[in-house]
C-alpha positions, 0 to 999 in steps of 0.5 A: 175606472175603479181598482176591481174594474183595472184589476179585471182589466189587468187578468183579462189581458194575462188571460190574452196573452199566457195562452201564447206562452210556451211554459215549456221554452220559458221554464228553459228560457229561465234557468239559461243563459240565453233568457232572451224568452223569458224576458220577452216573457216578462216585458209584455206582462210589464207592459200590459200591467203600465197599459192597463193601470197607465204606470209601472208603481202603485203607492196610493191606498188606491187600489184594494188589490193588484196582481203584477208579473214577477220573477221567481226564485225558489228558497231551495233550489237556484231554479227561477221562473215568472210567474203573477203575484197577488198583493194586498195594498189595502193592508201594507202591500201582503203577499196573498197567493201567486201563481207560477208560469212552469212547464206545465202550464200556469199554475196557483200555489193556493190550488187545493189539488196542486 
C-alpha cells in the first residue's frame, strides 16, 4: 500500500473507533488515578495503527504524513487528554496538527470555529 493509502486506512479505522468512545468518561479517566478506560482507548488507537502499518515504529521517509495516537498534557494545566497528532515525515517529523479527544467530542486544533 502507498503511504496515502495507509494514512487513509488508519483514518478509516479511527472513524470506526471514535464513535464508540464515551468522551466524558475518557476525560475523567485521563485525569484520575482510575485511568483504565483511558488506557483501553489509547490501546485501541495504538493497535489500529499497528494493524494498518504493520509496525509501531516509523523511521523512514516512505511516509509523507502519518497520524498517531498521543497522550497530551496542557502546558499551563495539569490536565491530560488523548488525541491524534499529525506528523509531516517528509520535513523531519514536524508536528502538523492535533485532534483533541474532549468531553465535547473530537476537536481539530486548527478549526476556524474553535
